[in-house]
FILO-432793 format. One record per residue: residue in three letters; chain; x negated, y negated, z negated of N, C-alpha, C, O in turn. Coordinates in steps of 0.001 Angstrom, whole numbers, plus 500000, padded with zeros to 6 digits. Each point is the difference from the previous one (the first is absolute). Layout:
! residues N
res; chain; n_c1; n_c2; n_c3; ca_c1; ca_c2; ca_c3; c_c1; c_c2; c_c3; o_c1; o_c2; o_c3
ala; A; X; Y; Z; X; Y; Z; X; Y; Z; X; Y; Z
...
//
This chain:
! residues 258
res; chain; n_c1; n_c2; n_c3; ca_c1; ca_c2; ca_c3; c_c1; c_c2; c_c3; o_c1; o_c2; o_c3
met; A; 173987; 228342; 237404; 499430; 498784; 499423; 501017; 499350; 499065; 501198; 500004; 500282
arg; A; 498330; 499445; 498621; 500890; 499532; 498941; 500967; 498923; 500482; 501202; 500097; 499757
val; A; 498284; 498871; 500928; 500869; 498896; 500413; 501021; 500469; 501015; 501160; 499593; 499939
leu; A; 498428; 501267; 501006; 500936; 500511; 500986; 501097; 500797; 499315; 501163; 499902; 500390
ala; A; 498491; 500892; 498589; 501009; 500766; 499282; 500998; 499082; 499315; 501197; 500284; 499990
val; A; 498325; 498621; 499438; 500886; 499037; 499360; 500948; 499388; 501036; 501195; 499847; 499744
leu; A; 498264; 499808; 501419; 500833; 499409; 501050; 501070; 500972; 500461; 501135; 499596; 500254
leu; A; 498518; 501682; 499857; 500983; 500982; 500413; 501094; 500174; 498963; 501159; 500221; 500352
cys; A; 498488; 499681; 498375; 501013; 500044; 498939; 500924; 498790; 500071; 501211; 500109; 499805
val; A; 498194; 498744; 500475; 500801; 498784; 500164; 501009; 500188; 501119; 501165; 499626; 499867
ala; A; 498379; 500962; 501249; 500885; 500198; 501143; 501167; 500900; 499632; 501135; 499742; 500401
ala; A; 498596; 501312; 498840; 501051; 500941; 499644; 501043; 499381; 499091; 501178; 500350; 500079
ser; A; 498403; 498730; 499057; 500906; 499451; 498996; 500665; 498705; 500415; 501019; 499621; 499423
ala; A; 498424; 499685; 501573; 500491; 498657; 500305; 500326; 499787; 501470; 500057; 498859; 500457
arg; A; 500159; 502227; 500299; 500230; 499872; 501436; 501191; 499112; 500307; 499944; 499185; 500921
ala; A; 501139; 500964; 498318; 501215; 499229; 500278; 499819; 498518; 499723; 500822; 499184; 500417
ala; A; 498100; 500461; 498877; 499823; 498604; 499605; 499351; 499154; 501082; 499928; 498780; 499852
val; A; 499598; 501825; 501232; 499307; 499240; 501032; 500927; 498944; 500600; 501139; 500285; 500368
glu; A; 498341; 498488; 499719; 500749; 498899; 500596; 499316; 499569; 501285; 498772; 499957; 500070
thr; A; 502016; 499726; 500943; 499454; 499549; 501273; 500695; 498719; 500436; 501135; 499721; 499615
glu; A; 498150; 499507; 501200; 500603; 498795; 500561; 499260; 499594; 501269; 498797; 500221; 500138
ser; A; 501950; 499184; 500779; 499386; 499359; 501160; 499507; 498641; 499553; 500715; 499261; 499324
leu; A; 498069; 500414; 501053; 499371; 498781; 499491; 499501; 499164; 501170; 499166; 500452; 500785
ala; A; 501347; 498326; 499327; 499595; 499100; 501076; 498737; 499245; 499605; 499838; 499587; 498852
tyr; A; 499268; 500241; 502126; 498788; 499218; 499795; 499567; 499469; 501357; 500665; 500265; 501002
arg; A; 498247; 499000; 499051; 499579; 499370; 501251; 498497; 500139; 500216; 499214; 500112; 499059
glu; A; 500427; 499875; 502208; 498609; 499820; 500408; 500014; 498927; 501074; 500433; 500245; 501125
gly; A; 499093; 498567; 498527; 500110; 498888; 500924; 501454; 499680; 500279; 500775; 499759; 499074
asp; A; 499601; 500238; 502199; 501388; 499721; 500383; 500837; 501258; 500168; 501169; 499923; 500379
thr; A; 498246; 501224; 499344; 500709; 501262; 500212; 500681; 500460; 498721; 499366; 500114; 498951
glu; A; 501932; 500148; 501147; 500756; 500533; 498873; 499879; 501520; 499991; 500206; 500651; 501024
leu; A; 499467; 499898; 497838; 499762; 501432; 499847; 500925; 500557; 498927; 500427; 499276; 499100
thr; A; 499879; 502008; 500999; 500881; 500640; 499026; 499399; 501323; 499566; 500027; 500970; 500757
gly; A; 499434; 499082; 498041; 499406; 501212; 499478; 500948; 500742; 499081; 501139; 499581; 499796
tyr; A; 498387; 501518; 499653; 500828; 500894; 499172; 499223; 500321; 498729; 498949; 500639; 500045
leu; A; 501581; 498911; 498825; 499334; 500145; 498703; 500680; 501092; 499184; 501227; 500066; 499933
ala; A; 497959; 500791; 499446; 500526; 501054; 499126; 499218; 499993; 498697; 498771; 499931; 499998
arg; A; 501957; 500141; 498898; 499370; 500033; 498670; 500840; 500851; 499076; 501163; 500292; 500277
asn; A; 498227; 500100; 498620; 500683; 500814; 498999; 500012; 499226; 498684; 498983; 499957; 499307
pro; A; 502149; 499430; 500335; 500045; 499184; 498793; 499834; 500800; 498711; 499806; 499422; 498930
ala; A; 500269; 501905; 501168; 499805; 500828; 498811; 498537; 500118; 499624; 499672; 500481; 498916
val; A; 499438; 499080; 501979; 498563; 500089; 499748; 499481; 498640; 499563; 500227; 498994; 500672
ala; A; 499078; 500981; 498207; 499457; 498743; 499491; 498798; 499578; 500839; 499104; 500799; 500268
gly; A; 500892; 497944; 500139; 498889; 499472; 500800; 498899; 499445; 499112; 500062; 500126; 498777
pro; A; 498934; 499262; 501832; 499839; 499909; 501455; 499512; 501310; 500604; 499201; 500728; 499412
met; A; 501316; 499543; 501792; 499679; 501243; 500683; 499247; 499715; 501302; 500054; 498883; 500515
pro; A; 499252; 502113; 500013; 499354; 499804; 501305; 501032; 499726; 501091; 501130; 500485; 499936
gly; A; 498475; 498746; 501050; 500854; 499704; 501134; 499506; 500702; 501253; 498795; 500121; 500224
ile; A; 502142; 500338; 500587; 499666; 500667; 501255; 500688; 499258; 501141; 501221; 499848; 500005
leu; A; 497992; 499695; 500954; 500520; 499365; 501205; 500073; 501068; 501090; 499053; 500761; 500196
ile; A; 502076; 499289; 500511; 500230; 501042; 501003; 500175; 499356; 501365; 500806; 499084; 500164
val; A; 498430; 501403; 500826; 500102; 499491; 501369; 500653; 501083; 500867; 499563; 501150; 500027
his; A; 501483; 498449; 500667; 500852; 500920; 500758; 499366; 500475; 501308; 498932; 499536; 500399
glu; A; 501751; 501396; 500250; 499613; 500499; 501315; 500234; 498941; 501071; 500470; 498901; 499706
trp; A; 499198; 501441; 501542; 500085; 499021; 501089; 501436; 499592; 500322; 500218; 498980; 500654
thr; A; 500771; 501808; 498891; 501395; 499661; 500272; 500529; 498895; 499094; 501026; 499396; 500312
gly; A; 498302; 500328; 498578; 500459; 498981; 499065; 500362; 500587; 498651; 499783; 501186; 499749
leu; A; 500766; 497982; 499389; 500301; 500405; 498625; 501278; 500839; 499967; 501102; 499481; 499817
gly; A; 498722; 501811; 500364; 501114; 500935; 500011; 500128; 500767; 498697; 499494; 499577; 498960
glu; A; 501193; 501564; 501112; 500330; 500745; 498788; 498790; 500699; 499386; 499921; 500122; 498777
his; A; 499150; 500334; 502032; 498866; 500764; 499465; 499162; 499187; 499012; 499766; 500488; 498894
pro; A; 499765; 498298; 501435; 499247; 499226; 499006; 500856; 499572; 498810; 499493; 499882; 498884
lys; A; 501789; 499887; 501342; 500878; 499652; 498879; 500128; 501173; 499036; 500000; 499815; 498783
asn; A; 500108; 501381; 501761; 500070; 501177; 499143; 498716; 500168; 499201; 500041; 500374; 498828
ser; A; 498815; 499349; 501802; 498730; 500068; 499275; 499965; 498985; 498862; 499475; 500284; 498923
ala; A; 501090; 498526; 501321; 500050; 498982; 498944; 500815; 500504; 498817; 499605; 499814; 498849
arg; A; 501519; 500818; 501424; 500831; 500522; 498904; 499278; 501114; 499245; 500037; 500045; 498770
arg; A; 499314; 500843; 501956; 499275; 501093; 499349; 498879; 499469; 499111; 499782; 500509; 498901
leu; A; 499515; 498479; 501567; 498925; 499421; 499198; 500559; 499292; 498772; 499405; 500047; 498923
ala; A; 501738; 499300; 501244; 500629; 499336; 498850; 500429; 501020; 498954; 499893; 499736; 498803
glu; A; 500589; 501418; 501629; 500350; 501061; 499062; 498811; 500382; 499120; 500168; 500378; 498840
leu; A; 498636; 499518; 501724; 498784; 500378; 499281; 499428; 498860; 499160; 498977; 500165; 499335
gly; A; 501685; 498681; 500699; 499554; 498898; 499150; 499222; 498920; 500707; 499579; 499034; 499363
tyr; A; 500213; 501097; 501942; 499386; 498924; 500762; 501056; 498971; 500399; 501192; 500308; 500033
val; A; 498372; 498485; 500266; 500866; 499029; 500666; 499587; 500006; 501463; 498843; 499728; 500318
ala; A; 502089; 500581; 500572; 499675; 500180; 501412; 500730; 498973; 500851; 501181; 499722; 499792
phe; A; 498090; 499716; 501175; 500581; 499012; 500906; 499683; 500412; 501430; 498847; 499956; 500427
ala; A; 502189; 500446; 500311; 499850; 500341; 501413; 500129; 498712; 500801; 501070; 499393; 500040
leu; A; 497855; 500195; 500590; 499978; 498708; 500679; 500658; 500072; 501375; 500330; 501074; 500503
asp; A; 499847; 497764; 500078; 500602; 499841; 501320; 498983; 499294; 500893; 499787; 498796; 499864
met; A; 499590; 501940; 501042; 499012; 499378; 500881; 500638; 499187; 501113; 499424; 499007; 500444
tyr; A; 501765; 501399; 500019; 500560; 499430; 501212; 500923; 498801; 499770; 500162; 499167; 500892
gly; A; 500435; 500742; 497940; 500897; 498875; 499710; 501462; 500392; 500052; 500444; 500712; 500901
gly; A; 500303; 498800; 498097; 501435; 500234; 499974; 500396; 501445; 499828; 501153; 500358; 500238
gly; A; 497909; 500485; 499352; 500308; 501417; 499853; 500309; 500690; 501318; 500692; 501018; 500017
gln; A; 498803; 498441; 501092; 500322; 500539; 501317; 499445; 501410; 500193; 498922; 500338; 499512
leu; A; 501847; 500473; 501214; 499558; 501322; 500415; 499923; 500036; 501522; 500900; 499509; 500681
ala; A; 498039; 501064; 499848; 499847; 500103; 501448; 501100; 500887; 500578; 500386; 500999; 499392
lys; A; 500113; 498629; 501785; 501095; 500752; 500623; 499524; 501282; 500681; 500773; 500942; 500170
asp; A; 497946; 499088; 500221; 499454; 501185; 500656; 498482; 499994; 499863; 499420; 499070; 499440
ala; A; 499940; 501986; 501082; 498552; 500138; 499865; 499254; 498886; 500720; 498946; 499561; 499540
gly; A; 501588; 499982; 501578; 499343; 498925; 500733; 499935; 498724; 499194; 498962; 499341; 499953
gln; A; 502150; 500306; 499410; 500005; 498798; 499177; 499123; 500179; 498772; 499303; 499070; 499594
ala; A; 500724; 502114; 499814; 499149; 500270; 498838; 498523; 499855; 500361; 499221; 499431; 499235
ala; A; 500400; 501084; 501929; 498610; 499891; 500449; 499614; 498546; 500196; 498898; 499593; 499632
glu; A; 502002; 499621; 500947; 499716; 498584; 500241; 499850; 499235; 498694; 499046; 499243; 499822
trp; A; 501897; 500957; 499270; 499948; 499270; 498729; 498772; 500381; 499190; 499307; 499133; 499468
ser; A; 500425; 502163; 500438; 498878; 500433; 499168; 498668; 499556; 500591; 499072; 499675; 499260
ala; A; 500826; 500308; 502070; 498752; 499589; 500638; 499646; 498559; 499668; 498822; 499651; 499922
thr; A; 502187; 499511; 499883; 499755; 498601; 499644; 499142; 499901; 498750; 499110; 499155; 499910
phe; A; 501165; 501710; 499131; 499288; 499954; 498716; 498717; 500824; 500028; 499005; 499617; 499384
lys; A; 501009; 501506; 501320; 498775; 500800; 500087; 498904; 499254; 500758; 498815; 500167; 499713
asn; A; 501585; 499013; 501251; 499022; 499252; 500792; 499614; 498663; 499392; 499107; 499322; 500507
asp; A; 501555; 500298; 498418; 499736; 498705; 499349; 499907; 500203; 498493; 500960; 499725; 499281
pro; A; 497887; 500755; 500229; 499864; 500266; 498566; 500266; 498775; 499118; 500463; 500143; 498869
ala; A; 499248; 498655; 501642; 500240; 498794; 499196; 501490; 499798; 499764; 500409; 499639; 498896
leu; A; 500412; 500592; 502137; 501455; 499902; 499842; 500507; 501081; 499062; 500828; 499734; 499130
ala; A; 498674; 501492; 501046; 500397; 501091; 499115; 499652; 499667; 498551; 500766; 500293; 499081
arg; A; 498074; 499094; 500730; 499596; 499640; 498634; 500944; 498969; 499390; 500342; 500094; 498821
arg; A; 500076; 498935; 501964; 500917; 498987; 499467; 501326; 500621; 499580; 500543; 499673; 498945
arg; A; 499973; 501226; 501889; 501261; 500660; 499648; 499821; 500885; 498763; 500856; 500027; 499115
phe; A; 498043; 500681; 500836; 499713; 500890; 498875; 499854; 499194; 498713; 500588; 500355; 498978
glu; A; 498646; 498580; 501060; 499753; 499220; 498785; 501235; 499239; 499539; 500141; 499731; 498807
ala; A; 500759; 499913; 502112; 501257; 499373; 499585; 500801; 500965; 499133; 500576; 499606; 498986
ala; A; 499456; 501658; 501421; 500707; 501012; 499213; 499252; 500312; 498706; 500616; 500231; 498960
leu; A; 498064; 499776; 501111; 499197; 500264; 498808; 500282; 498966; 498915; 500076; 500346; 498821
lys; A; 500079; 498404; 501563; 500311; 498947; 499029; 501353; 500244; 499339; 500169; 499746; 498807
val; A; 500795; 500747; 501972; 501316; 500318; 499438; 499872; 501082; 498945; 500562; 499887; 498911
leu; A; 498697; 501161; 501416; 499832; 501109; 499052; 499264; 499546; 498747; 500412; 500326; 498886
glu; A; 498517; 498933; 501282; 499211; 499547; 498851; 500804; 499080; 499086; 499731; 499924; 498801
ala; A; 501249; 499382; 501758; 500795; 499048; 499217; 501092; 500663; 499167; 500625; 499340; 499170
gln; A; 499615; 501949; 501035; 501040; 500673; 499220; 499571; 500078; 498534; 498857; 500356; 499712
pro; A; 502045; 499315; 499359; 499604; 499892; 498586; 499532; 501310; 499375; 499276; 499986; 499005
asp; A; 501133; 501152; 501574; 499598; 501284; 499418; 498833; 500639; 500746; 499723; 501185; 499814
val; A; 499589; 498043; 501031; 498860; 500514; 500759; 498694; 499485; 499415; 499866; 498819; 499680
asp; A; 499185; 502082; 500188; 498636; 499626; 499621; 499261; 499601; 501280; 499679; 500874; 500805
pro; A; 500041; 497838; 499410; 499383; 499568; 501265; 498580; 500508; 500198; 499447; 499884; 501093
asp; A; 499963; 500675; 497865; 498660; 500566; 500129; 500026; 501483; 500368; 498954; 500634; 500140
arg; A; 502263; 499912; 500014; 500138; 501410; 500389; 500992; 500088; 501160; 501184; 500282; 499815
ile; A; 498296; 499468; 501379; 500823; 500001; 501202; 499365; 500915; 501035; 498789; 499961; 500219
ala; A; 502036; 500859; 500413; 499560; 500834; 501114; 500969; 499816; 501155; 501109; 499498; 499817
ala; A; 498470; 500909; 501369; 500861; 499939; 501181; 499971; 501343; 500706; 498944; 500615; 500149
ile; A; 502228; 499834; 500283; 500090; 501221; 500784; 500713; 499679; 501310; 500764; 499038; 500080
gly; A; 498979; 501773; 500946; 500632; 499740; 501274; 500174; 501261; 500812; 499222; 500947; 499883
tyr; A; 501815; 499054; 500946; 500348; 501140; 500833; 499817; 499665; 501474; 500505; 498982; 500472
cys; A; 498777; 501869; 500259; 499779; 499823; 501447; 499407; 498617; 500266; 498869; 499729; 499595
phe; A; 501876; 499393; 501078; 499568; 498609; 500185; 499585; 499383; 498671; 498984; 499311; 499916
gly; A; 501805; 500940; 499052; 499682; 499456; 498681; 498710; 500542; 499438; 499290; 499297; 499281
gly; A; 500392; 501966; 501042; 498719; 500552; 499572; 498834; 499289; 500657; 498978; 499738; 499365
thr; A; 501185; 499949; 501928; 498980; 499220; 500697; 499817; 498644; 499343; 498875; 499542; 499801
ile; A; 502248; 499813; 499860; 499948; 498656; 499413; 499298; 500014; 498648; 499163; 499135; 499741
val; A; 501155; 501826; 499386; 499360; 499971; 498671; 498506; 500262; 500108; 499223; 499466; 499209
leu; A; 500360; 501348; 501760; 498567; 500202; 500190; 499333; 498718; 500486; 498885; 499686; 499583
glu; A; 501789; 499573; 501293; 499445; 498722; 500451; 499907; 499008; 498847; 499043; 499231; 499919
met; A; 501943; 500783; 499193; 499951; 499099; 498849; 498837; 500363; 499079; 499367; 499122; 499413
ala; A; 500359; 502171; 500464; 498838; 500416; 499205; 498714; 499504; 500644; 499096; 499529; 499311
arg; A; 500824; 500577; 502007; 498801; 499516; 500700; 499822; 498497; 499832; 498874; 499508; 499934
leu; A; 502231; 499767; 499998; 499948; 498546; 499858; 499758; 499551; 498559; 499828; 498809; 499739
gly; A; 500158; 502128; 499341; 499739; 499650; 498607; 501168; 499346; 499296; 499803; 499254; 499040
val; A; 501429; 501014; 501426; 501174; 499459; 499318; 500022; 500513; 498562; 499574; 501124; 499732
asp; A; 500917; 498061; 499353; 499869; 500255; 498568; 500990; 501045; 499496; 500975; 499670; 499325
val; A; 498765; 501591; 501008; 500704; 501138; 499421; 498952; 500993; 499532; 498884; 500032; 500519
gln; A; 501480; 500778; 498500; 499026; 500963; 499483; 499844; 501221; 500886; 498936; 500619; 500035
ala; A; 502130; 499729; 500686; 499970; 501237; 500772; 500985; 499924; 501144; 500976; 499251; 499951
val; A; 498758; 501541; 501090; 500956; 500175; 501086; 500107; 501479; 500324; 499039; 500756; 499856
val; A; 502155; 499647; 500588; 500250; 501380; 500414; 500674; 499966; 501364; 501049; 499379; 500169
ser; A; 498345; 501290; 500798; 500559; 500105; 501345; 500554; 501399; 500213; 499291; 500993; 499838
phe; A; 501992; 499076; 500528; 500617; 501262; 500397; 500146; 499997; 501521; 500658; 499130; 500570
his; A; 498724; 501850; 500072; 500029; 500168; 501461; 499900; 498677; 500762; 500758; 499757; 500938
gly; A; 498309; 499398; 498654; 499767; 498728; 500671; 498876; 500097; 501015; 499190; 500926; 499967
gly; A; 500773; 498099; 500940; 498864; 499900; 500907; 498762; 499571; 499236; 500100; 499289; 499000
leu; A; 498743; 501134; 501460; 498751; 499779; 499269; 499087; 498983; 500671; 498993; 499595; 499419
gly; A; 501346; 499988; 501798; 499201; 499001; 500694; 500215; 498620; 499410; 500921; 499787; 499212
ser; A; 498217; 499272; 501175; 500047; 498671; 499388; 499773; 498907; 501026; 499231; 500161; 500948
gln; A; 501465; 498708; 498841; 499776; 498778; 500772; 499266; 498948; 499163; 499773; 498887; 500474
val; A; 499857; 501451; 498304; 499284; 499057; 499146; 498535; 499944; 500442; 499340; 501038; 500053
pro; A; 500146; 497786; 500262; 498582; 499900; 500395; 499088; 500565; 498910; 500272; 499836; 498810
his; A; 498658; 500821; 501597; 499113; 500658; 499042; 499447; 499023; 498958; 499840; 500364; 498835
glu; A; 499871; 498413; 501572; 499426; 499044; 499052; 501003; 499545; 498943; 499602; 499405; 498998
gln; A; 501685; 500859; 501203; 501027; 499612; 499029; 500397; 501145; 499074; 500780; 499790; 499071
arg; A; 498717; 501385; 501155; 500468; 501168; 499252; 499400; 500055; 498596; 498806; 499778; 499793
lys; A; 502065; 500525; 499263; 499616; 500203; 498604; 500642; 501311; 499548; 500964; 500471; 500602
tyr; A; 498500; 500098; 498355; 500495; 501306; 499578; 500098; 500037; 498473; 499370; 500831; 499345
asp; A; 501420; 498267; 500109; 500124; 499925; 498547; 501047; 500970; 499453; 499795; 500597; 498943
ala; A; 501316; 499563; 501763; 501079; 500858; 499518; 499660; 501470; 500187; 499305; 500368; 500947
ala; A; 501187; 500470; 498150; 499916; 501442; 500189; 500993; 500404; 501091; 501086; 499428; 500098
val; A; 498545; 501548; 500709; 500790; 500390; 501170; 500302; 501495; 499967; 499112; 500822; 499776
leu; A; 502154; 499512; 500452; 500414; 501380; 500209; 500707; 500085; 501343; 500936; 499243; 500259
val; A; 498626; 501665; 500589; 500654; 500252; 501280; 500580; 501412; 499979; 499278; 500973; 499778
cys; A; 502028; 499131; 500455; 500691; 501284; 500113; 500358; 500184; 501480; 500848; 499287; 500536
his; A; 498504; 501664; 500102; 499999; 500090; 501456; 500486; 501365; 500476; 499620; 501029; 499441
gly; A; 501218; 498976; 501588; 500412; 501247; 500627; 498886; 500533; 500884; 499589; 499332; 500948
ala; A; 499927; 501847; 498756; 498848; 500541; 500730; 500304; 500205; 501477; 499083; 500043; 500821
asp; A; 502202; 500084; 499528; 500385; 500223; 501393; 500713; 498792; 500597; 500770; 500139; 500950
asp; A; 498978; 498680; 498500; 500644; 498776; 500471; 499474; 499632; 501393; 498829; 499647; 500137
pro; A; 502024; 500431; 500902; 499516; 499694; 501350; 499806; 498510; 500262; 499398; 499616; 501003
his; A; 501115; 499538; 498089; 499882; 498552; 500176; 498686; 499447; 499447; 499677; 498831; 500213
val; A; 499576; 502001; 499083; 498720; 499575; 499432; 498932; 500976; 500479; 499837; 501066; 499406
pro; A; 499433; 498597; 501655; 498985; 500913; 500543; 498909; 500316; 498976; 499734; 499212; 499093
gln; A; 499651; 501935; 501068; 498941; 500400; 499075; 498856; 499000; 500002; 499347; 499803; 498976
ala; A; 500405; 499567; 502163; 498933; 498991; 500056; 500302; 498829; 499075; 499092; 499406; 499419
glu; A; 502195; 500265; 500448; 500395; 498911; 499096; 499795; 500412; 498552; 499584; 499191; 499170
val; A; 500710; 502071; 500528; 499766; 500522; 498649; 498511; 499944; 499673; 499610; 499531; 498930
thr; A; 499568; 500946; 501990; 498555; 500022; 499779; 499448; 498594; 499805; 499176; 499763; 499117
ala; A; 501284; 499306; 501718; 499527; 498619; 499892; 500397; 499386; 498666; 499225; 499251; 499406
phe; A; 501981; 501060; 500118; 500448; 499471; 498714; 499140; 500548; 498862; 499558; 499245; 499134
leu; A; 500207; 502050; 500868; 499183; 500602; 498950; 498586; 499428; 500007; 499423; 499732; 498946
asp; A; 500034; 500087; 502232; 498663; 499412; 500105; 499989; 498574; 499461; 499063; 499592; 499314
glu; A; 501995; 499653; 501004; 500107; 498618; 499523; 500044; 499943; 498475; 499292; 499205; 499382
met; A; 501534; 501632; 500024; 500140; 499992; 498546; 498707; 500429; 499308; 499594; 499405; 499002
lys; A; 499774; 501616; 501530; 498749; 500477; 499396; 498895; 498956; 500116; 499269; 499749; 499041
ala; A; 500614; 499646; 502135; 498951; 498997; 500216; 500187; 498793; 499094; 499025; 499380; 499576
ala; A; 502241; 500282; 500124; 500295; 498838; 499164; 499902; 500317; 498510; 500052; 499087; 499177
gly; A; 499810; 502171; 500464; 500004; 500370; 498590; 501352; 499786; 499353; 500087; 499704; 498808
ala; A; 500976; 500446; 501984; 501352; 499753; 499497; 500432; 501093; 499025; 499516; 501131; 500059
lys; A; 501400; 498512; 499046; 500609; 500958; 499077; 501205; 500587; 500730; 501046; 499357; 500083
phe; A; 498815; 501858; 500447; 501092; 500512; 500815; 500143; 501512; 499873; 499059; 500715; 499655
glu; A; 502151; 499738; 500637; 500307; 501412; 500119; 500765; 500193; 501306; 500829; 499169; 500370
phe; A; 498891; 501918; 500316; 500660; 500312; 501262; 500509; 501429; 499919; 499216; 500939; 499863
val; A; 502100; 499224; 500221; 500613; 501323; 499866; 500764; 500318; 501276; 500828; 499207; 500449
gln; A; 498892; 501955; 500135; 500717; 500449; 501189; 500936; 501158; 499630; 499669; 500854; 499177
tyr; A; 501507; 499145; 501455; 500997; 501035; 499749; 500193; 500823; 501274; 500503; 499500; 501006
gln; A; 499096; 501751; 498936; 500080; 500878; 501159; 501454; 500203; 500423; 500887; 500171; 499164
gly; A; 499339; 499807; 502139; 501344; 500204; 500537; 500859; 498758; 500007; 501121; 500034; 500507
ala; A; 498380; 498854; 498937; 500766; 498764; 499939; 499636; 499101; 501170; 498827; 499832; 500334
val; A; 502196; 499594; 500281; 499785; 499039; 501071; 500308; 498602; 499468; 499909; 499765; 498795
his; A; 500452; 499311; 502083; 500292; 498639; 499578; 501315; 499969; 499205; 500871; 500847; 500195
ser; A; 499259; 498169; 498913; 501247; 499761; 499238; 500407; 501170; 499121; 501192; 500212; 499774
phe; A; 497848; 500551; 499728; 500345; 501212; 499254; 500710; 499747; 498684; 500554; 500937; 499426
thr; A; 499454; 497826; 500069; 500709; 499710; 498747; 501438; 499567; 500215; 500757; 499905; 499034
asn; A; 499644; 499831; 502200; 501308; 499395; 500273; 501035; 501069; 500364; 499881; 500631; 501051
pro; A; 501130; 499582; 498103; 501004; 501037; 500288; 500775; 499767; 501296; 500596; 500934; 500537
glu; A; 499402; 497835; 499970; 500736; 499706; 501226; 499175; 500261; 501261; 500542; 499955; 501105
ala; A; 498182; 500313; 498753; 499139; 500226; 501168; 500189; 501428; 500507; 499839; 500958; 499244
asn; A; 500504; 499180; 502039; 500309; 501349; 500515; 499561; 500221; 501442; 500566; 500846; 500692
ser; A; 498427; 498403; 499775; 499494; 500224; 501351; 498799; 500938; 499955; 499517; 500363; 498927
glu; A; 500010; 500021; 502255; 498874; 500922; 500062; 498733; 499400; 499399; 499233; 500695; 499335
ser; A; 500551; 498010; 500902; 498753; 499365; 499554; 500143; 499242; 498683; 498996; 499608; 499405
ala; A; 502231; 500181; 500133; 500259; 499297; 498738; 501112; 500754; 499280; 501174; 499882; 500350
arg; A; 498439; 500894; 498640; 500953; 500958; 499429; 499777; 500145; 498498; 498863; 500058; 499532
phe; A; 502229; 499999; 499730; 499964; 500220; 498551; 499420; 501377; 499704; 500381; 501000; 500608
glu; A; 498690; 499025; 498447; 499414; 501260; 499550; 500071; 499996; 498475; 499174; 499356; 499354
pro; A; 501790; 501346; 500056; 500272; 499844; 498573; 498845; 500351; 499073; 499825; 499358; 498964
thr; A; 499391; 501643; 501388; 498880; 500365; 499129; 498957; 498895; 499987; 499517; 499618; 498934
ala; A; 500128; 499864; 502242; 499036; 498900; 500070; 500549; 498750; 499329; 499256; 499263; 499354
ala; A; 502036; 500495; 500795; 500614; 498835; 499358; 499872; 500099; 498479; 499636; 499027; 499340
arg; A; 500660; 502130; 500118; 499918; 500176; 498541; 498557; 499914; 499511; 499715; 499333; 499005
arg; A; 499382; 501340; 501694; 498594; 500006; 499565; 499396; 498597; 500087; 499222; 499606; 499131
ser; A; 501127; 499650; 501900; 499439; 498651; 500133; 500573; 499056; 498951; 499294; 499109; 499527
trp; A; 501968; 501066; 500102; 500591; 499176; 498938; 499278; 500242; 498675; 499670; 499057; 499281
ile; A; 500090; 502210; 500410; 499275; 500331; 498768; 498578; 499459; 500053; 499485; 499500; 498999
ala; A; 499876; 500598; 502170; 498641; 499460; 500148; 499985; 498505; 499736; 499081; 499484; 499364
met; A; 501936; 499821; 501125; 500100; 498556; 499757; 500149; 499703; 498515; 499323; 499115; 499477
leu; A; 501550; 501610; 499842; 500228; 499742; 498570; 498725; 500242; 499189; 499668; 499212; 499114
asn; A; 499629; 501862; 501182; 498754; 500268; 499293; 498958; 498917; 500281; 499286; 499565; 499096
phe; A; 500635; 500009; 502152; 499068; 498953; 500399; 500311; 498687; 499287; 499091; 499335; 499503
leu; A; 502186; 500288; 500444; 500374; 498753; 499339; 499709; 500053; 498501; 499619; 498996; 499399
glu; A; 500562; 502174; 500010; 499671; 500125; 498580; 498517; 499745; 499767; 499627; 499295; 499063
leu; A; 499532; 501278; 501786; 498561; 499775; 499865; 499655; 498521; 500142; 499158; 499478; 499269
val; A; 501494; 499860; 501666; 499717; 498587; 500245; 500485; 499138; 498844; 499256; 499147; 499517
phe; A; 501964; 501056; 500035; 500592; 499109; 499010; 499529; 500280; 498584; 499860; 499078; 499197
val; A; 499896; 502184; 500492; 499500; 500327; 498656; 498518; 499691; 499918; 499506; 499524; 498977
gly; A; 499787; 500752; 502117; 498590; 499623; 500073; 499062; 501143; 499773; 499992; 500610; 498931
thr; A; 499206; 499690; 502080; 498893; 500936; 499865; 498786; 499339; 500651; 500175; 499117; 500839
pro; A; 498622; 501271; 498809; 498826; 499342; 500574; 499987; 499973; 501526; 499504; 499047; 500600
ala; A; 501040; 501994; 500028; 499959; 500063; 501466; 500919; 498965; 500649; 499801; 499623; 501155
tyr; A; 501202; 499922; 498098; 500996; 499118; 500602; 500022; 498601; 499394; 500910; 499225; 500293
lys; A; 498129; 500438; 498883; 499961; 498660; 499417; 499061; 499114; 500776; 499833; 498829; 499659
//
């Protein structure tokens, strides 16, 4: 695709130009610390990408995604759901922290929209071209934001949970949705997959669902190395390309995604 080819050329010629910074912001009384990446060699305004981290917090994996997206000419902001850039000390704490937001979509929305305002306010961002991507817990969150009708054009979930706590009467389906799912993910039962597909079809949502054979949970994260959550390089590469193609369709505009 023409725009994707241009972005790849930009990445090859301007990779060293990517600038990053930790950016403080607030949601209510909570101090948050996100991670902003941009490429000053690319003339704006450019699309903005909001990134929601895994259940452990804003670690290296979402930050690396922000840098990679900036290389391609996007302005990327990896948000901080937990506050102060905190990272969970173990799986138990991660489960506790993430459950707070998965069980309270209104709170998750406030944290998400606080970061969205930061991204939209960047001088080189086109506020009419914003997407959100998320990993694991973050994938669940971006899907919930799509259901709530938060003002983004598209969301992409990588190995996220597909269930929802959003009441049916509150659900909207304005954003285009891409789900990149590990076909062998033991954390997402097949019944949950089926229910999600039925939900999207019944709502007439603009969505794509891609499964990667042999991939389990966390297949995009090079640090994941357990039996049930493990990096799978082929699925990671294919899902990244799927995301880039999907975002091009959304931002450039085709009848199916407008």
